[in-house]
C-alpha positions as CSV (number, residue, x, y, z in Angstrom):
1,M,-124.9,57.7,-80.7
2,F,-124.0,56.7,-76.6
3,T,-122.8,53.7,-76.2
4,K,-121.6,54.3,-71.8
5,I,-121.9,56.6,-69.0
6,H,-120.1,56.5,-66.4
7,V,-120.2,59.5,-63.4
8,E,-118.8,60.0,-59.4
9,N,-120.0,62.1,-57.0
10,F,-122.8,63.7,-59.8
11,K,-125.8,64.2,-57.4
12,S,-126.8,61.3,-56.1
13,L,-125.1,58.9,-57.9
14,V,-121.8,58.6,-56.2
15,D,-120.5,55.9,-58.5
16,V,-122.3,55.3,-61.4
17,S,-121.7,53.7,-65.1
18,I,-124.5,51.9,-68.0
19,N,-123.7,50.5,-70.5
20,L,-125.5,51.2,-73.9
21,L,-123.7,48.8,-75.7
22,G,-125.5,45.9,-77.2
23,K,-124.3,42.1,-77.7
24,K,-122.7,42.8,-80.8
25,K,-120.9,45.9,-80.0
26,K,-123.4,48.3,-81.5
27,P,-125.1,50.7,-79.5
28,K,-128.3,50.1,-78.7
29,Q,-131.4,52.3,-80.1
30,L,-133.6,51.9,-77.3
31,A,-132.7,51.9,-73.7
32,L,-135.8,51.9,-70.6
33,I,-134.5,52.6,-67.4
34,Y,-136.3,51.6,-64.2
35,G,-136.3,52.1,-61.1
36,E,-138.1,53.1,-57.7
37,N,-138.6,56.6,-57.2
38,G,-136.3,58.3,-55.7
39,S,-133.4,55.9,-56.9
40,G,-131.7,59.4,-59.3
41,K,-133.7,57.8,-62.4
42,T,-133.7,61.4,-63.3
43,N,-130.2,62.4,-61.4
44,L,-128.7,60.2,-64.2
45,I,-130.7,61.9,-67.0
46,S,-129.6,64.9,-65.9
47,V,-125.2,63.7,-67.2
48,F,-127.2,64.1,-70.5
49,Y,-128.3,67.5,-70.0
50,T,-125.0,68.7,-68.3
51,L,-123.2,68.0,-70.9
52,R,-125.6,70.2,-73.1
53,E,-125.4,72.7,-70.5
54,T,-121.5,72.6,-70.1
55,L,-121.2,73.9,-73.8
56,K,-123.0,76.7,-73.7
57,T,-121.3,78.7,-70.8
58,M,-119.3,81.3,-73.4
59,E,-122.5,82.4,-74.3
60,I,-123.3,84.3,-71.7
61,R,-121.4,87.4,-73.4
62,E,-123.8,87.6,-76.5
63,A,-126.9,87.1,-73.5
64,I,-125.3,90.3,-71.6
65,Q,-125.4,92.1,-75.1
66,D,-129.4,90.6,-76.3
67,I,-130.7,92.1,-72.6
68,L,-129.2,94.9,-73.2
69,A,-130.4,95.9,-76.6
70,N,-133.5,93.6,-75.5
71,E,-135.1,93.4,-72.3
72,G,-136.3,97.0,-72.0
73,K,-135.7,97.4,-68.2
74,E,-133.6,100.3,-66.0
75,F,-131.4,97.4,-63.3
76,E,-131.4,98.9,-59.8
77,N,-127.6,97.5,-59.3
78,D,-125.3,95.1,-60.6
79,K,-127.2,92.2,-58.5
80,D,-130.4,92.6,-60.3
81,F,-129.1,92.3,-63.7
82,V,-126.7,89.2,-62.6
83,R,-129.7,87.4,-61.1
84,L,-131.8,87.9,-64.8
85,L,-128.5,86.2,-66.4
86,K,-128.5,82.8,-64.7
87,G,-132.3,82.6,-65.4
88,R,-131.5,82.2,-68.3
89,F,-127.9,81.0,-68.2
90,K,-126.2,79.1,-66.0
91,D,-121.9,79.5,-66.0
92,L,-119.8,76.5,-64.9
93,D,-119.4,77.5,-61.4
94,T,-123.7,77.6,-60.3
95,M,-123.6,73.9,-62.4
96,I,-121.1,71.8,-61.0
97,K,-123.2,74.2,-57.3
98,E,-125.9,71.9,-58.1
99,S,-124.2,68.9,-59.7
100,R,-121.5,67.9,-57.4
101,T,-122.9,65.3,-54.5
102,I,-123.5,66.7,-51.4
103,G,-120.8,66.7,-48.9
104,A,-118.5,64.7,-51.8
105,E,-114.4,64.6,-51.2
106,G,-113.8,64.0,-54.7
107,S,-113.8,65.5,-57.4
108,L,-116.7,65.1,-60.2
109,R,-116.4,63.0,-62.7
110,M,-118.2,62.7,-66.1
111,E,-117.3,60.1,-68.4
112,F,-118.7,60.0,-71.9
113,E,-117.8,56.9,-74.7
114,F,-119.8,57.6,-77.9
115,E,-120.2,56.3,-81.8
116,L,-120.8,57.9,-84.8
117,D,-121.1,56.7,-87.5
118,G,-118.7,54.1,-86.8
119,K,-116.1,56.0,-85.2
120,K,-115.8,55.0,-81.6
121,G,-114.7,57.8,-79.1
122,S,-115.5,59.2,-75.2
123,Y,-115.2,62.7,-73.8
124,E,-113.6,63.4,-69.8
125,M,-114.0,66.0,-67.5
126,E,-113.3,66.3,-63.4
127,F,-114.2,69.8,-61.4
128,D,-113.4,70.7,-58.5
129,E,-115.6,73.0,-56.0
130,N,-115.6,75.5,-58.8
131,R,-114.6,75.1,-62.0
132,I,-112.7,72.3,-64.3
133,I,-109.4,71.1,-63.7
134,S,-109.2,68.4,-66.4
135,E,-110.7,67.7,-69.8
136,K,-109.8,65.1,-72.6
137,L,-110.8,63.3,-75.6
138,I,-110.1,60.6,-77.7
139,F,-111.7,60.2,-81.1
140,V,-110.6,59.8,-84.5
141,L,-108.3,61.6,-86.4
142,E,-109.0,59.8,-90.6
143,K,-108.5,56.3,-90.2
144,R,-107.6,55.9,-86.4
145,R,-108.4,56.7,-83.3
146,G,-106.1,59.7,-81.0
147,Q,-106.3,61.9,-79.0
148,Y,-107.7,65.0,-79.7
149,F,-106.8,67.0,-76.5
150,D,-105.7,66.4,-72.7
151,I,-105.8,69.6,-70.7
152,N,-105.3,70.1,-66.9
153,L,-104.2,72.9,-64.6
154,Q,-101.0,71.5,-65.1
155,N,-100.8,70.4,-69.1
156,V,-102.2,71.9,-72.1
157,N,-101.7,68.7,-75.1
158,L,-104.1,69.8,-78.0
159,N,-103.0,67.5,-81.0
160,E,-102.1,69.3,-83.9
161,S,-103.4,67.5,-86.6
162,V,-107.1,68.7,-85.2
163,F,-106.7,72.6,-85.2
164,K,-105.1,72.2,-88.4
165,D,-104.4,76.0,-89.4
166,E,-101.5,76.8,-87.4
167,E,-102.7,80.7,-86.5
168,Y,-105.9,79.2,-85.0
169,L,-104.0,77.1,-83.2
170,H,-102.3,79.9,-82.0
171,D,-104.9,82.0,-81.2
172,M,-107.2,78.8,-79.8
173,K,-104.1,78.9,-76.9
174,D,-104.7,82.0,-76.2
175,K,-108.0,81.2,-75.8
176,I,-107.8,78.3,-73.4
177,D,-105.0,80.4,-71.2
178,K,-107.9,83.9,-70.4
179,F,-111.0,80.7,-70.1
180,W,-110.2,77.6,-70.1
181,G,-111.3,76.8,-65.7
182,K,-114.3,79.1,-65.8
183,H,-115.4,76.8,-69.3
184,T,-115.0,74.1,-71.2
185,L,-112.2,73.7,-74.2
186,L,-115.6,72.3,-76.1
187,S,-117.2,75.2,-74.9
188,I,-115.1,78.0,-76.4
189,I,-115.5,76.0,-79.8
190,V,-118.7,76.1,-80.2
191,N,-118.8,80.0,-79.0
192,D,-116.0,80.1,-82.3
193,I,-118.3,78.6,-84.4
194,K,-121.6,80.1,-84.1
195,E,-120.1,83.8,-83.9
196,K,-118.4,83.0,-87.4
197,N,-119.4,81.2,-90.5
198,P,-118.9,77.3,-90.1
199,D,-117.7,77.2,-93.0
200,Y,-114.3,79.0,-91.7
201,F,-113.8,76.4,-89.7
202,Q,-113.0,74.2,-93.1
203,D,-109.9,73.7,-93.4
204,K,-109.2,75.3,-89.7
205,L,-110.5,72.0,-87.8
206,N,-110.3,68.4,-88.7
207,P,-113.8,67.6,-89.6
208,N,-114.7,64.8,-87.4
209,F,-114.3,67.4,-84.4
210,V,-116.8,69.1,-85.8
211,S,-119.6,66.2,-86.4
212,L,-118.7,65.3,-82.6
213,L,-119.9,68.6,-81.5
214,N,-122.7,68.8,-83.5
215,F,-123.9,65.7,-81.7
216,F,-122.5,67.2,-78.7
217,Y,-124.4,69.7,-79.2
218,T,-128.1,69.1,-81.1
219,F,-128.8,65.5,-79.1
220,S,-132.5,66.1,-77.2
221,C,-132.9,65.9,-73.4
222,R,-135.7,66.1,-71.5
223,I,-135.5,66.2,-67.7
224,N,-138.3,67.1,-65.0
225,F,-137.6,68.7,-62.0
226,G,-140.4,67.7,-59.6
227,K,-142.6,70.8,-59.2
228,R,-140.7,73.0,-60.4
229,G,-141.4,71.3,-63.6
230,Q,-139.7,70.4,-66.7
231,K,-136.3,71.3,-68.8
232,Q,-135.3,70.8,-72.3
233,Q,-132.4,71.4,-74.7
234,L,-134.7,69.9,-77.8
235,G,-132.0,69.7,-81.6
236,L,-134.4,70.7,-83.9
237,D,-134.1,72.2,-87.1
238,S,-137.4,72.6,-87.9
239,K,-139.6,75.4,-87.4
240,I,-142.5,72.8,-87.6
241,L,-141.6,70.5,-85.2
242,D,-141.3,73.3,-82.1
243,N,-144.5,74.6,-83.3
244,L,-146.7,71.7,-83.6
245,L,-149.8,73.3,-82.8
246,N,-149.7,76.6,-84.3
247,G,-147.3,78.8,-86.0
248,E,-146.4,80.4,-89.4
249,I,-143.9,78.8,-91.9
250,D,-142.7,79.6,-95.0
251,I,-144.5,78.1,-98.0
252,S,-140.7,76.5,-99.7
253,E,-142.0,74.2,-96.1
254,A,-145.4,73.2,-96.4
255,E,-144.4,69.8,-98.2
256,L,-142.9,69.1,-94.6
257,L,-146.1,70.1,-93.0
258,D,-147.9,67.9,-95.6
259,T,-145.4,65.0,-94.3
260,N,-146.0,66.0,-90.5
261,E,-149.4,66.0,-90.5
262,R,-150.1,62.8,-92.2
263,F,-147.9,61.2,-89.1
264,L,-149.8,62.7,-86.5
265,D,-153.1,61.9,-88.6
266,E,-152.0,58.0,-88.2
267,I,-150.7,58.4,-84.6
268,F,-154.3,59.9,-83.1
269,T,-156.5,57.9,-85.4
270,A,-154.7,55.0,-84.2
271,L,-154.8,55.4,-80.3
272,Y,-158.4,56.7,-79.8
273,A,-160.9,55.7,-81.4
274,D,-163.3,58.8,-81.2
275,I,-160.4,60.9,-83.4
276,K,-161.7,60.2,-87.0
277,R,-158.7,63.2,-88.6
278,V,-156.5,65.2,-87.6
279,Y,-155.7,67.5,-90.1
280,Y,-153.6,71.5,-90.2
281,D,-156.3,74.6,-90.6
282,K,-153.8,76.3,-93.6
283,E,-154.1,79.9,-95.0
284,V,-151.9,80.9,-96.9
285,K,-150.2,84.8,-97.3
286,G,-148.2,85.5,-99.9
287,K,-144.6,83.5,-99.1
288,S,-146.2,82.3,-96.1
289,V,-148.2,79.9,-94.5
290,K,-150.3,80.5,-90.9
291,Y,-151.4,77.2,-90.0
292,K,-153.5,75.6,-86.6
293,L,-153.7,71.6,-85.9
294,C,-157.5,70.7,-85.6
295,L,-159.2,67.4,-85.6
296,D,-162.1,65.7,-85.7
297,K,-163.3,63.9,-83.0
298,I,-166.9,61.7,-82.3
299,I,-168.8,64.1,-79.3
300,G,-172.1,63.4,-78.4
301,S,-172.5,61.1,-81.3
302,K,-171.8,63.9,-83.7
303,L,-168.4,64.5,-85.4
304,R,-167.2,67.6,-84.6
305,S,-164.0,69.4,-85.9
306,I,-162.2,71.0,-82.5
307,P,-159.1,72.9,-82.2
308,F,-156.1,70.2,-81.2
309,S,-155.3,72.4,-78.4
310,A,-158.8,71.7,-76.8
311,E,-157.8,68.0,-75.7
312,S,-157.3,66.3,-73.2
313,T,-153.6,67.5,-71.2
314,G,-152.1,63.3,-71.3
315,T,-153.7,64.0,-75.6
316,L,-151.3,67.1,-75.1
317,R,-148.7,64.9,-74.0
318,I,-148.8,62.8,-76.8
319,L,-148.5,64.9,-79.2
320,D,-145.9,67.5,-76.7
321,L,-143.3,63.9,-77.8
322,V,-144.2,63.2,-81.5
323,P,-141.2,65.9,-81.5
324,S,-138.6,63.3,-79.9
325,I,-140.6,60.8,-81.5
326,I,-139.6,61.9,-84.9
327,M,-135.8,62.7,-84.3
328,A,-135.1,59.2,-83.2
329,V,-137.1,57.9,-86.3
330,M,-134.7,59.9,-88.2
331,G,-131.5,59.0,-86.4
332,S,-131.1,61.8,-83.9
333,T,-130.3,61.2,-79.9
334,V,-132.9,61.3,-77.5
335,I,-133.3,61.6,-74.4
336,I,-136.2,61.8,-72.1
337,D,-137.1,61.5,-68.3
338,E,-140.4,59.6,-67.0
339,F,-141.9,59.0,-71.1
340,D,-144.9,58.3,-70.2
341,T,-146.1,60.9,-67.3
342,G,-149.9,61.9,-67.7
343,I,-150.1,58.8,-70.7
344,H,-151.7,55.9,-69.8
345,D,-149.8,52.5,-70.4
346,I,-151.4,51.0,-72.4
347,M,-150.9,53.9,-75.1
348,V,-147.0,53.7,-73.9
349,R,-147.0,50.4,-74.7
350,D,-148.9,50.9,-78.6
351,I,-146.0,53.9,-79.4
352,I,-143.1,52.3,-78.0
353,D,-144.5,49.1,-80.1
354,A,-145.0,51.4,-82.8
355,I,-141.8,52.7,-83.1
356,N,-139.4,50.1,-81.9
357,D,-138.0,49.0,-85.3
358,S,-138.1,52.1,-87.1
359,I,-135.5,54.1,-84.9
360,R,-132.3,54.6,-86.6
361,G,-130.9,56.4,-84.2
362,Q,-131.2,56.5,-79.8
363,L,-134.1,56.7,-77.5
364,I,-133.0,56.5,-74.2
365,F,-136.1,57.0,-71.3
366,T,-136.6,56.5,-68.0
367,T,-140.4,54.6,-67.6
368,H,-142.6,53.2,-64.1
369,N,-144.4,51.6,-67.1
370,T,-144.2,48.1,-66.0
371,L,-146.7,46.6,-69.4
372,L,-143.4,47.3,-71.5
373,L,-141.6,44.7,-70.2
374,E,-144.4,42.7,-72.0
375,S,-144.1,44.1,-75.5
376,G,-141.3,42.8,-77.8
377,I,-138.6,45.2,-76.3
378,E,-134.8,43.7,-76.8
379,K,-134.3,41.8,-72.7
380,D,-130.6,44.2,-73.1
381,S,-132.8,47.5,-74.1
382,I,-134.3,47.1,-70.3
383,Y,-132.4,48.4,-67.2
384,F,-132.8,48.7,-63.7
385,L,-132.1,51.6,-61.3
386,T,-131.0,49.4,-58.0
387,V,-130.2,51.1,-54.9
388,D,-129.0,48.7,-51.6
389,S,-128.8,49.3,-48.3
390,A,-125.9,51.5,-48.0
391,G,-127.3,53.7,-51.0
392,N,-124.8,52.8,-53.0
393,K,-126.5,52.4,-56.5
394,E,-125.6,50.6,-60.3
395,V,-128.0,50.3,-63.3
396,R,-127.8,46.9,-64.5
397,S,-129.7,45.5,-67.8
398,L,-132.3,42.8,-68.4
399,D,-129.6,40.6,-69.5
400,D,-127.3,40.9,-66.3
401,Y,-130.2,38.8,-64.9
402,E,-130.5,36.3,-67.3
403,Y,-129.7,33.3,-64.2
404,R,-132.4,34.1,-62.5
405,T,-135.0,33.6,-66.1
406,Q,-136.2,31.3,-67.8
407,K,-136.9,31.3,-70.8
408,N,-141.1,31.2,-70.4
409,N,-140.7,33.7,-67.5
410,N,-143.3,36.9,-67.6
411,I,-139.8,39.1,-67.0
412,R,-143.5,41.8,-65.3
413,S,-144.0,39.5,-63.0
414,L,-140.8,38.7,-61.8
415,Y,-139.7,42.5,-61.9
416,L,-142.9,43.4,-59.4
417,K,-142.0,40.4,-56.9
418,G,-138.4,42.2,-56.9
419,L,-137.1,40.1,-59.0
420,Y,-134.8,43.0,-60.9
421,E,-134.3,44.5,-57.3
422,G,-135.7,48.9,-58.7
423,V,-138.6,48.3,-57.0
424,P,-140.2,49.8,-53.7
425,V,-139.9,47.9,-50.9
426,S,-142.7,49.5,-48.1
427,R,-142.9,48.6,-44.7
428,D,-146.9,47.7,-44.1
429,L,-148.9,51.6,-43.7
430,D,-151.4,51.4,-40.5
431,L,-152.0,54.9,-40.3
432,A,-155.9,54.1,-38.4
433,E,-154.1,55.4,-35.2
434,I,-152.7,58.8,-36.3
435,I,-155.9,59.4,-38.4
436,D,-157.9,58.7,-34.6
437,V,-155.8,61.1,-33.3
438,L,-156.6,63.9,-35.8
439,E,-159.8,63.2,-35.5
440,D,-160.3,63.6,-31.8
441,K,-157.9,66.7,-32.3
442,E,-161.1,67.9,-34.6
443,M,-163.6,67.1,-32.0
């Protein structure tokens, strides 16, 4: 789980931190981030998404082979090929150009502090205009924290107790000479693990390092890009969770399908008075099971069975959130931009209230739903992204405003009044004059 994030010159976040450690110095399992539109909430979530993307830059070689083997088309020139390739994968140069604050004079920095199985660590990256110029990792080696590596343009320092196999250490130094700068060391190692059998690395890498790489590569992140839609990196290892509406699975997974069915039935029958049952229509074929999600719903005073895919956009949006909810409950880290998009405020509140005490992993999300401020969520799990008149931004938890909040105060009411900042402050809108002009022109 993440315990602190700090970025410099990342999009609209010139110098911003968020502390995710609770009062007992344990990672917060739930964090809600409020802020006015355009304050940078999506950019804050993008920090996590970009971390995931930096681990994939070495996969571009496999992507080239896949496109050549399966695309089945001729390319008129190299530019067509590169354009197609970059539509699927981003190289580090592209990521930096998309992430670096416009007009920034300093370097782009990203720092992540985390805790895994009670072990604390930190990972730092620094970039100039088009490459990584510094990368550092500190984590527990055996019993104590130590430096795994510290690489910059002048020096390469690798801890030999992390790279336990001398031959692999030598090979890694060669790859750093060849690839580092356009790729991070973590991306180089992740690609090695993907190309080889993971068991191959049991005697070559510190097991704590492997656990860290797995965490960075499998935490889930979903962000919105306005009219451009949504991007997500889901750490799913379940074919069913990836396709809740319909699909085909091995018969050995039928029990898991039944478990998901019960979970979905519990959620939707509780949220909707007219939904009486949610179930999977199943067809067994040999060693496989084809499934389609359906529901029994009262329509026109009659109970009717319909495919779940026929439901409203808001209901389908809730279904879309279910895999993330399950992952957070089961122990994974999940970060979501605009958790409440397209869902009624009361339903969002009821969902969060239902899972709040069951989260074993970490759920971080941005929201505009003020009803959550009146729920049973701990005060230190509520954050506000604030912007001052000079455009400087800060992320503060509700606890930082403790001196403004009396025990019996209504937090939602105080927030809407602007006491915690992070709310729109608009001047009076008087459109009468311009409407008159428009009407005159139409006449």
